[in-house]
MARBALO-819155 format. One line per field, with one value per residue: residue in one letter; residue number from 1; x, y, z of N, C-alpha, C in turn. Coordinates in steps of 0.001 Angstrom, whole numbers, plus 500000, padded with zeros to 6 digits. Each point is the difference from the previous one (the first is absolute). Example, Ala and Ser with C-alpha at 12.3 -4.5 7.8 and 13.67 -1.06 7.14 Angstrom:
2
resn [a/s]
resi [1/2]
n_xx [513190/499650]
n_yy [494310/501050]
n_zz [507800/499280]
ca_xx [499110/500820]
ca_yy [501190/501190]
ca_zz [500000/500060]
c_xx [500900/499230]
c_yy [501200/501090]
c_zz [500000/500730]
This chain:
285
resn [m/s/t/t/p/a/s/n/p/t/p/v/p/d/a/s/d/s/r/s/s/p/d/a/r/l/r/r/p/g/a/v/a/g/t/p/p/a/i/e/a/r/g/l/d/c/g/y/g/d/r/p/i/l/k/n/i/n/f/t/v/a/p/g/e/i/v/f/i/g/g/s/s/g/c/g/k/s/t/l/l/r/h/l/v/g/l/n/p/p/q/a/g/d/v/f/f/f/g/e/s/f/a/r/a/d/e/h/h/q/r/e/l/l/r/t/f/g/v/l/y/q/s/g/a/l/w/s/s/l/t/l/r/q/n/v/s/l/p/l/e/e/y/t/d/l/d/a/r/e/r/h/a/l/s/t/w/k/l/s/q/v/g/l/t/g/y/e/d/y/y/p/a/e/i/s/g/g/m/k/k/r/a/g/l/a/r/a/l/a/l/d/p/a/i/v/f/f/d/e/p/s/a/g/l/d/p/i/t/s/r/n/l/d/d/l/i/v/n/i/r/d/t/l/g/t/t/c/v/i/i/s/h/e/l/a/s/i/m/s/i/g/e/r/i/i/m/l/a/k/e/t/q/g/i/v/a/d/g/d/p/r/l/l/a/r/e/s/p/d/p/h/v/r/e/f/l/t/r/g/e/a/q/t/d]
resi [1/2/3/4/5/6/7/8/9/10/11/12/13/14/15/16/17/18/19/20/21/22/23/24/25/26/27/28/29/30/31/32/33/34/35/36/37/38/39/40/41/42/43/44/45/46/47/48/49/50/51/52/53/54/55/56/57/58/59/60/61/62/63/64/65/66/67/68/69/70/71/72/73/74/75/76/77/78/79/80/81/82/83/84/85/86/87/88/89/90/91/92/93/94/95/96/97/98/99/100/101/102/103/104/105/106/107/108/109/110/111/112/113/114/115/116/117/118/119/120/121/122/123/124/125/126/127/128/129/130/131/132/133/134/135/136/137/138/139/140/141/142/143/144/145/146/147/148/149/150/151/152/153/154/155/156/157/158/159/160/161/162/163/164/165/166/167/168/169/170/171/172/173/174/175/176/177/178/179/180/181/182/183/184/185/186/187/188/189/190/191/192/193/194/195/196/197/198/199/200/201/202/203/204/205/206/207/208/209/210/211/212/213/214/215/216/217/218/219/220/221/222/223/224/225/226/227/228/229/230/231/232/233/234/235/236/237/238/239/240/241/242/243/244/245/246/247/248/249/250/251/252/253/254/255/256/257/258/259/260/261/262/263/264/265/266/267/268/269/270/271/272/273/274/275/276/277/278/279/280/281/282/283/284/285]
n_xx [202289/498911/500078/499305/498957/499954/499493/499045/500383/499294/499012/500289/499481/498693/500768/498893/500349/499011/499635/499579/500078/501208/500041/498774/500703/500780/498911/500540/499350/499086/500618/499804/498919/500903/500350/500936/501014/500182/500695/500677/500837/500400/500577/500030/500979/500625/500700/501313/499852/501068/499862/499501/498927/498939/499446/499273/499889/499080/499195/498866/499583/499031/499065/500630/500872/500403/501011/500680/501143/500369/500940/500980/500980/499940/498726/500111/499657/501087/500684/499187/500108/501287/499851/499350/500787/500679/500707/499777/500412/498995/500752/498872/498892/498967/499664/498858/499430/499110/500831/500653/500672/500957/500655/498795/499777/499422/500820/499022/499792/501328/499964/498980/500710/500967/498898/500079/501299/500174/501130/500039/501037/501019/500654/498885/501309/499993/499641/501255/500058/499072/498954/499357/499339/501162/500483/498905/500241/501204/499429/499391/501168/500517/498947/499763/498824/500062/499311/500762/498851/499648/501225/499944/498729/500309/501136/499324/499042/500914/500617/498789/499956/501245/499155/500238/498764/500366/500371/499019/500399/500058/501315/500411/500988/498803/499872/499306/500679/499198/500176/501294/499852/499332/500960/500918/499232/499926/501293/500209/499193/500892/500247/499728/501165/499811/501313/500475/501233/500346/501092/499960/498684/500276/500835/500739/498829/499640/499803/499880/501010/500685/499496/500272/501160/500124/499574/500886/500866/499600/500093/501119/500379/499636/500498/501138/500112/501021/500581/500465/501149/500428/501141/500150/500859/499194/500311/500228/500453/500824/500210/500200/500502/500955/499282/501168/500889/500726/500521/501129/500785/501147/499877/498703/500343/499148/498720/500127/499230/498699/499665/499053/500664/498850/499344/500743/499920/498776/499603/500839/500045/500282/500972/500589/498880/499831/501282/499889/498859/500929/500758/500034/498746/499730/499514/501278/499357]
n_yy [453965/499344/500629/498890/500464/500496/499438/500887/501279/500350/499644/501071/500291/500165/501077/500032/498730/500646/498805/500319/501053/499734/500496/499658/499931/499513/499424/500673/501155/499665/500203/501295/500451/500621/498719/500627/500324/498713/500385/501025/500012/500994/500296/498667/500427/498986/499680/500005/500614/500512/498680/500749/499235/500520/500708/500738/498983/499883/499368/499451/499270/499564/500035/498861/500929/499353/500608/499890/499971/500403/499367/500439/499120/500409/499785/499297/498814/499383/501020/499990/498675/500136/500933/499165/499043/501127/499117/500870/501108/500636/500273/499762/500714/499249/499060/499783/499542/499794/500851/499118/501093/499213/500832/500545/498704/500106/499658/500424/501075/500165/499675/500841/500907/499572/500038/501106/499691/498966/499341/499488/499756/500337/499943/500691/500239/498673/500011/499601/500668/500542/499341/499463/499274/499768/499774/499342/499463/500226/500365/498857/499507/500557/499707/498880/499950/499257/499079/499157/499671/501269/500316/498928/500277/501278/499659/499051/500886/500910/499021/499739/501317/499646/499057/500399/499540/499676/501244/500179/498768/500216/499808/501247/499457/499671/501170/499939/500520/499310/499004/500330/500183/498846/499461/500587/499530/498822/500198/500316/498928/499815/501267/499178/500250/501289/500029/499301/500233/499688/499528/500079/499833/500121/500811/499220/500281/498725/499873/498724/499988/500670/499189/499005/500639/500157/498743/499757/500791/499486/498800/500425/500537/498949/499279/500645/500295/499186/501157/499642/500337/499681/499903/500115/499148/499138/499948/498726/500415/500908/499176/499120/500688/500649/500796/500226/500691/500330/500510/499622/501054/499329/500075/499895/498958/499473/500319/498953/499210/500104/498710/499545/498988/499398/501077/500179/498668/500362/500892/499630/501325/499400/499932/500579/500685/500188/500308/500696/500469/499894/499997/501273/499532/501089/500723/500296/500343]
n_zz [589133/499700/498846/499839/500688/498767/498920/500251/499956/501071/499164/499282/501196/499867/499866/499269/500096/500589/499607/501208/499196/500540/498751/500395/501133/499020/499502/498991/500067/499123/498840/500188/499378/499261/500125/500726/499190/499761/498930/500484/498969/500764/498828/499911/500785/499409/501070/500051/501173/499384/499837/499022/500114/500583/499017/500830/500837/499058/500829/499613/501014/499230/500942/500265/499640/498907/500605/498874/500670/498779/499317/499267/500154/501268/499611/501133/499489/500461/499477/498951/499978/500270/499082/499219/500492/499835/499273/499023/500619/499416/498944/499356/500149/499683/500875/499371/501102/499024/499402/500737/500335/499493/499197/499872/500015/501196/500980/500793/499244/499939/501268/500079/499318/500808/500732/499255/500089/499179/500261/498761/500792/499220/501145/500199/500325/499972/501274/499795/501152/499206/500461/498974/500893/500596/498782/499663/501183/499463/498850/500267/500389/498904/499234/500679/500605/498888/500673/500691/500570/500058/500428/500775/500317/500174/500601/500618/500231/500311/500628/500465/500133/500309/500430/501254/499909/501214/499700/500855/500320/498696/499885/499759/500695/500470/499392/498882/498968/499194/500856/499969/498679/499974/500760/499218/499009/500621/500257/498713/499961/500961/499714/498989/499401/499784/500247/498970/500435/498760/500596/498671/500059/498693/500630/499223/499447/499882/498681/500356/500875/499076/499080/500831/500186/498684/499867/500961/499372/498837/500559/500571/498844/499268/500989/500216/498707/500234/500248/498805/500576/498777/500677/498682/499420/500658/498705/500292/501170/499489/498977/500971/501024/499341/500745/500572/499289/501056/498894/500605/499887/500014/498676/500228/500781/499142/499915/499186/500736/499786/500026/499204/500572/499721/500407/501085/500058/499619/500914/500955/500135/501157/499097/501043/500165/498697/499954/501134/499527/499061/501097/499651/499812/500754/499016/500043/498884]
ca_xx [498540/499322/499529/498588/499114/499185/500737/500051/499373/498554/499535/499710/498566/499454/500332/498810/499238/500128/499379/500812/501251/500395/500544/498898/500244/500962/499595/499700/498811/500269/500123/498739/500134/500690/501221/501199/500895/500652/501365/500361/501340/499843/501269/500895/501415/500519/501437/500726/500858/499817/500050/498643/499768/498776/499598/498653/499132/498587/499025/499012/499539/498629/499723/499704/500792/501245/500911/501413/501026/501032/501061/501269/500787/500606/499131/499493/498777/500098/500101/498645/499276/500458/499430/498552/499617/500512/501320/500870/499232/500204/500791/498977/498709/499295/499193/498720/499207/498602/499931/500712/501441/500828/501134/499558/499304/500811/500430/498836/499217/500786/499811/498690/500090/500753/499048/499263/500613/500942/501071/500636/501356/500488/500439/498999/500411/499506/500967/500314/499853/498585/499141/499210/498932/500607/500348/498778/499474/500809/499307/498851/500540/500497/499022/498653/499897/499483/500714/500767/499085/499484/501098/500220/498914/500069/501180/499633/499065/500717/500763/499057/499612/501027/500196/501032/499450/500843/501405/500089/501099/501257/500933/500294/500983/499382/499027/500554/500030/498656/499232/500480/499316/498616/500010/500243/498764/499082/500390/499646/498549/499587/499191/498946/500294/499333/501012/501172/501117/500732/501340/500472/499438/500305/501446/500468/498962/499810/498828/498720/499826/499769/498616/499122/500051/499203/498589/499685/499895/498716/498951/499957/499395/498606/499142/500159/500083/501324/500810/501261/501057/500974/501286/500385/500319/499571/498998/498878/499078/499502/499010/498927/499104/500155/499014/500695/501405/500703/501364/501043/501210/501178/500501/499197/499737/498582/499016/499996/498750/499021/498787/499795/501246/499761/499861/501303/500901/499705/499765/500769/500878/501388/500444/500577/498858/499521/501021/499951/498753/499902/501247/500941/499539/499386/500866/500519/500430]
ca_yy [500009/500259/501383/500086/499077/499390/500024/501366/500947/500096/500930/501325/500174/501314/500813/500673/499052/500482/499071/499788/500738/500633/501338/500942/501192/500852/500283/501403/500221/500113/501342/500631/501059/501176/499635/500530/498950/499171/500516/501123/500583/501379/500722/499196/499830/498863/499830/499615/501124/501079/499396/499754/498851/500317/501384/500478/498858/500288/499026/499513/498620/499902/498810/498780/499849/499234/500895/499642/501023/499275/500720/499285/499945/501259/501151/500551/499321/499652/501268/500536/499192/500342/501297/499863/499307/500722/499576/501150/501239/500642/501222/501024/499419/499253/498835/500020/498777/500389/501436/500401/500108/499202/500790/501041/499393/499790/498611/499146/499876/499191/498597/499605/499902/498793/498892/500090/499192/498924/499907/498711/500283/499102/498723/499523/500632/499239/499685/498578/499302/499948/499247/500864/500622/501025/501122/500727/500594/501137/501295/499976/500314/501374/501042/499736/499541/498638/499106/498946/499074/500676/500122/498657/499705/500893/499625/498772/500396/500714/499002/499256/500863/499922/498606/499342/499172/498841/500414/501042/499778/499834/501122/500419/499140/498721/500156/500468/501439/500490/499956/501123/501202/499938/500274/501433/500687/499830/500975/501330/500125/499696/501077/500280/501344/500458/500042/499136/500233/498774/500294/498921/498763/498817/499785/498697/498977/499420/500613/499511/500573/501430/500178/499735/501172/501020/499675/500294/501460/500393/499499/500873/501268/499833/499594/500883/501389/500504/500696/499272/500724/498935/500358/498824/500119/498740/500341/499059/500469/501327/499872/499100/500528/501438/500901/501264/500010/501273/499680/500944/499962/500535/501166/501186/499980/500208/499156/500190/499457/499620/499573/498575/499522/499447/501141/500666/499168/500235/501377/501031/500786/499795/498696/499179/499402/498906/498953/499329/499251/498959/499228/500445/499679/501164/500866/501023/501171]
ca_zz [500079/498733/499912/499655/500684/498948/498746/499504/500912/499922/498972/500524/500157/499710/501167/500514/500808/501370/500933/501195/499861/501245/499779/499843/500803/499318/498629/499767/499187/498571/499460/499657/499000/500510/500711/499340/499512/501011/500103/499143/500087/499544/499952/500830/499664/500750/499897/501210/500332/499029/498663/499498/499119/499269/500216/499655/499698/500255/499509/500956/499833/500490/500801/499263/498776/499947/499289/499999/499835/499275/499314/499925/501233/500396/499736/501253/500455/501419/500731/500115/500978/501348/500365/500118/501242/501157/500464/499778/499855/498701/499952/499785/499678/501037/499643/500694/500011/500147/500240/501209/499820/500905/500490/500930/501134/501194/500157/500249/498778/499073/500387/499488/498546/499661/499959/498747/498945/500281/499013/499731/499548/498953/500558/500948/501263/501140/501051/499854/501279/500346/499092/499131/500787/500844/499123/499657/501226/500461/499953/500903/501320/500010/499682/500503/501384/499993/500906/499329/499322/498808/499037/499460/499062/498848/499216/499295/498949/498944/499243/499159/498884/498950/499622/500809/501069/500267/500092/501019/500942/499264/499999/498623/499339/499673/498921/498727/499798/499737/501242/500819/499517/500484/501438/500130/499647/501128/501024/499501/500096/501371/500561/499029/499498/498787/498945/500152/499093/499678/499492/499125/500556/499189/499925/500439/499889/498675/499357/500516/501332/499803/499534/501136/500868/499305/500205/501393/500113/499415/500889/501171/499584/499609/501112/501154/499574/500362/499002/499860/499295/499787/499411/499226/498576/499408/498990/500024/501036/499624/498935/500412/501033/500179/499412/499763/500378/500114/499602/500379/499177/500666/499268/500318/501439/500219/499328/498544/499457/501012/499319/499749/499391/498670/499100/499904/499194/498588/499572/500699/499128/500424/499486/501065/500697/499151/500007/501298/500154/498971/500072/498986/498650/499373/499211/500900/499236]
c_xx [499423/499466/498535/499188/499056/500767/500152/499429/498501/499589/499618/498500/499566/500187/498792/499172/500184/499318/500959/501331/500364/500515/498908/500238/500938/499500/499565/498681/500369/500088/498619/500266/500661/501248/501208/500881/500581/501409/500120/501429/499914/501343/501113/501406/500567/501508/500593/501004/499718/500031/498583/499956/498790/499561/498567/499088/498572/499139/498993/499668/498617/499826/499651/500764/501141/500945/501424/500842/501200/501005/501275/500734/500631/499129/499398/498745/500042/500121/498621/499197/500389/499422/498482/499597/500643/501338/501036/499141/500251/500903/499106/498700/499438/499287/498742/499335/498561/499877/500764/501506/500737/501090/499578/499269/500929/500272/498819/499203/500762/499833/498651/500030/500759/499096/499197/500555/500870/501016/500462/501372/500500/500365/498925/500246/499414/501115/500242/499769/498548/499245/499219/498900/500560/500411/498773/499445/500737/499279/498770/500438/500365/498880/498594/500057/499391/500795/500633/499097/499468/501083/500286/498952/500109/501195/499726/499077/500724/500842/499082/499588/501005/500364/501036/499426/500854/501470/500242/501219/501320/500842/500331/500969/499395/499002/500673/499974/498628/499136/500453/499328/498553/499926/500254/498762/498971/500327/499645/498501/499491/499067/498868/500185/499202/500924/501062/501014/500760/501348/500518/499461/500365/501485/500368/498987/499938/498703/498661/499715/499716/498565/499010/499970/499225/498508/499560/499838/498654/498848/499841/499358/498505/499092/500072/500036/501342/500665/501368/500971/501200/501242/500500/500440/499625/498858/498801/498958/499381/498875/498806/499019/500084/498911/500668/501456/500496/501459/500950/501185/501142/500446/499260/499739/498516/499140/500011/498743/499103/498720/499897/501242/499819/499870/501341/500963/499801/500117/500805/500862/501478/500469/500583/498909/499470/500984/499954/498794/499792/501272/500967/499565/499392/501021/500448/500523/499709]
c_yy [500244/501414/500103/499015/499307/500156/501397/500931/500031/500953/501334/500188/501373/500849/500701/499092/500362/499089/499709/500729/500669/501410/501058/501294/500968/500465/501445/500131/500135/501448/500533/501096/501218/499692/500578/498870/499184/500515/501209/500409/501384/500730/499285/499935/498917/499901/499622/501099/501149/499479/499700/498783/500258/501417/500235/498867/500332/498888/499713/498555/499910/498764/498810/499818/499006/500781/499477/501266/499299/500917/499191/500036/501356/501218/500601/499345/499727/501244/500611/499222/500383/501336/499926/499394/500613/499551/501100/501251/500621/501221/501205/499288/499157/498799/500037/498633/500381/501455/500495/499948/499130/500860/501011/499445/499898/498507/499060/499782/499210/498518/499486/499841/498752/498774/499987/499061/498889/499941/498552/500293/498898/498629/499330/500553/499299/499788/498493/499212/499856/499133/500972/500703/501104/501222/500848/500739/501268/501345/500053/500310/501477/501030/499750/499608/498601/499130/498853/499040/500616/500149/498660/499688/500855/499669/498738/500315/500679/499035/499176/500824/499950/498557/499258/499292/498744/500337/500986/499857/499689/501264/500370/499087/498684/500089/500585/501520/500593/500019/501095/501297/500023/500315/501481/500812/499871/500988/501417/500265/499899/501050/500420/501382/500340/499931/498957/500379/498687/500386/498791/498635/498741/499687/498628/498887/499448/500545/499550/500593/501490/500267/499748/501186/501160/499770/500333/501504/500480/499570/500899/501337/499845/499726/500935/501477/500640/500697/499338/500812/499069/500552/498780/500388/498716/500256/499061/500446/501338/499881/499136/500669/501508/500792/501304/499816/501436/499693/501133/499859/500666/501303/501281/500149/500227/499017/500310/499435/499583/499613/498496/499448/499438/501119/500709/499213/500246/501469/501063/500781/499829/498624/499099/499331/498821/498834/499206/499072/498933/499162/500367/499742/501197/500768/501158/501206/501279]
c_zz [498626/499990/499671/500809/499030/498711/499445/501055/499796/498896/500622/500102/499530/501241/500584/500892/501459/501005/501136/499918/501310/499803/499887/500766/499302/498644/499859/499244/498541/499556/499622/498985/500627/500790/499268/499491/501151/500267/499085/500295/499374/500077/500740/499407/500904/499814/501336/500313/499046/498563/499510/499080/499107/500356/499535/499521/500412/499411/501096/499666/500631/500872/499111/498712/500198/499102/500126/499920/499397/499348/500038/501333/500277/499811/501266/500534/501502/500867/500194/501026/501419/500456/500145/501332/501238/500530/499816/499874/498633/500118/499761/499680/501132/499392/500858/499880/500317/500455/501206/499778/500999/500623/501055/501215/501206/500171/500194/498717/498946/500303/499503/498482/499567/499944/498701/498947/500567/498881/499893/499419/499076/500535/500849/501384/501220/501008/500007/501277/500433/499002/499115/500780/500892/499184/499682/501210/500428/499896/500894/501424/500106/499939/500532/501473/500071/500963/499210/499232/498714/498930/499333/498935/498742/499112/499191/498827/498841/499164/499106/498786/498855/499675/500805/501224/500153/500155/501142/500898/499309/500119/498554/499261/499519/498840/498760/499906/499750/501246/500960/499574/500493/501494/500257/499666/501119/501108/499557/500129/501432/500585/499070/499379/498747/498800/500303/498922/499824/499391/499232/500460/499226/499925/500557/499885/498579/499408/500562/501374/499911/499561/501134/500961/499374/500234/501424/500209/499464/500899/501219/499646/499747/501187/501200/499617/500271/498814/499958/499158/499924/499319/499238/498598/499266/499018/500015/501018/499627/498983/500404/500958/500167/499296/499568/500376/500031/499725/500342/499057/500752/499362/500382/501492/500296/499249/498506/499350/501151/499270/499895/499299/498600/498961/499813/499125/498511/499607/500739/499016/500332/499521/501070/500839/499193/500019/501298/500089/498932/499940/498868/498585/499286/499185/500877/499243/500780]
C-alpha cells in the first residue's frame, strides 16, 4: 500500500484554530497571575532499587516554557523523565504539578494529575495493530466519558493539528518515522494537557524532519500555551527552540547548569558545559 494519500503530509495548521474544534470540552483554562510552577522537582533522588542515579535535583518549570534536559550519555536524562512522569517512584523528594504533589496524592488524585501531562516517547510508542486514529483515541477511552462518535471526531481533529489529515486509517507500519512521531504527539495531546514531555523527539529523524518537528513544538506552545519539557542531546534543536536547558552530569549525579543554552555556551564557568553546547569547539581549560 502507498504510504501517502498525497505527495506530502498536510501542512501543520495553527493549533489555536478552534473553529468547529471537537476538543472544546477538554480545553483547560489559561494560566492566570499567581499560577504555581507547571513542574517543580524538590530534593528529588532518582534511581533503581538501592542504586542512585541522580541526587538532590531541584528545579521549576514555568507554564508555557520550552525547557530541554540534556547532558552526555549516561547522565540520567531518561531516568529523570521516568521519575517526573511517575513511572518510577523517587528514592527521596517529590515532584509537583501546579503545586500539587504526585507522590503524596491518593490513587484517584494521581489519576487526575496524570491528565495534566502527555508524553511523546522516543519510538512514538504506537500500537502496531491499531490505526493512527485508534491510537490517538486510547487515552480518550481511558480518561474520559466521551462516546465513540465524539472520540472519533476528537482523534481526527488531533491528527489534523499535527499535519496528518488523510492518514487517520493508516497503521504505524505504513508511515514514515517522522509521521510516527507526529502521530505519537497527537496522542500525547489527546487530553489537551498543560504539559508535554518529549523523550528524544528528533532521534532517528533527518535534519529537515527534525526541524519540522521543532517548528511543531513551538507552534503548540505558542498557540495552546503548552509547557514543553524535552529530553534531548540534539544541539540543533536545543539552540533553535530551547529557551532554557537543565544540564545533568554523570560525575556529579546532579544539575551542573541551568539557563539559556546560547548564553551557557559562551559564558558557563564549567568547561564541560561549554564543550557540550559547542560540539567540543569551546576551550576546555
